[in-house]
C-alpha positions in Angstrom: 7.0 46.8 -4.9 5.2 45.0 -7.7 3.3 46.7 -10.5 -0.2 45.7 -11.3 1.0 43.7 -14.4 3.7 41.8 -12.3 1.1 40.9 -9.7 -1.2 39.5 -12.4 1.6 37.5 -13.9 2.6 36.1 -10.5 -1.1 35.3 -9.7 -1.4 33.4 -13.1 1.8 31.4 -12.3 0.5 30.4 -8.9 -2.9 29.5 -10.4 -1.2 27.5 -13.2 1.0 25.6 -10.7 -2.1 24.8 -8.6 -4.0 23.6 -11.6 -1.1 21.4 -12.6 -0.9 19.9 -9.1 -4.6 19.3 -9.2 -4.5 17.6 -12.6 -1.6 15.5 -11.4 -3.6 14.4 -8.3 -6.6 13.5 -10.5 -4.4 11.4 -12.8 -3.0 9.6 -9.8 -6.5 8.9 -8.6 -7.6 7.6 -12.0 -4.6 5.3 -12.2 -5.3 3.9 -8.7 -8.9 3.4 -9.5 -8.1 1.6 -12.8 -5.6 -0.6 -11.0 -8.1 -1.4 -8.2 -10.8 -2.3 -10.7 -8.4 -4.5 -12.7 -7.3 -6.4 -9.5 -10.9 -6.8 -8.4 -11.8 -8.3 -11.8 -8.8 -10.7 -11.8 -9.8 -11.9 -8.2 -13.3 -12.5 -9.4 -12.1 -14.5 -12.4 -9.8 -16.5 -10.1 -12.6 -17.3 -7.7 -14.9 -18.3 -10.5 -12.3 -20.7 -12.0 -11.6 -22.1 -8.5 -15.3 -22.7 -8.0 -15.7 -24.5 -11.3 -12.5 -26.6 -10.7 -13.8 -27.6 -7.3 -17.3 -28.4 -8.5 -16.0 -30.6 -11.3 -14.3 -32.9 -8.8 -17.4 -33.6 -6.8 -18.8 -36.2 -9.2 -15.6 -37.0 -11.0 -16.7 -35.7 -14.4 -17.4 -32.3 -16.0 -21.1 -31.3 -16.0 -21.7 -32.7 -12.5 -23.4 -35.9 -13.7 -23.2 -38.9 -11.4 -21.6 -42.1 -12.7 -23.2 -45.4 -12.1 -21.3 -47.5 -9.5 -18.9 -44.7 -8.7 -19.3 -44.4 -4.9 -16.0 -42.8 -4.0 -16.7 -39.4 -5.4 -20.2 -39.5 -3.9 -18.7 -40.3 -0.5 -16.3 -37.3 -1.0 -19.3 -35.1 -1.6 -21.2 -36.5 1.4 -18.2 -36.0 3.6 -17.8 -32.4 2.4 -21.5 -31.6 2.9 -22.3 -33.6 6.0 -19.0 -34.4 7.6 -17.2 -37.7 8.0 -19.5 -40.4 9.4 -18.5 -41.6 12.9 -17.9 -45.3 13.2 -18.7 -46.9 16.6 
């Protein structure tokens, strides 16, 4: 049979172990959340870079300005937006 002091010590050990498990679980959740946010930000940066790279090719020059006499890139844009014209 346990004495009152031994019961208190055992209760404190159980409580400390539970607290340590709880803190460990919280740390795991924090790490997962940080990793998730980091991956999300990287995906957003990649999509933005892909968007800008794609947009720069529409007119053939950065800044999206149309060149005089350059019909090929304009046709690429027309085909992208409206589809390939059918020839009959």
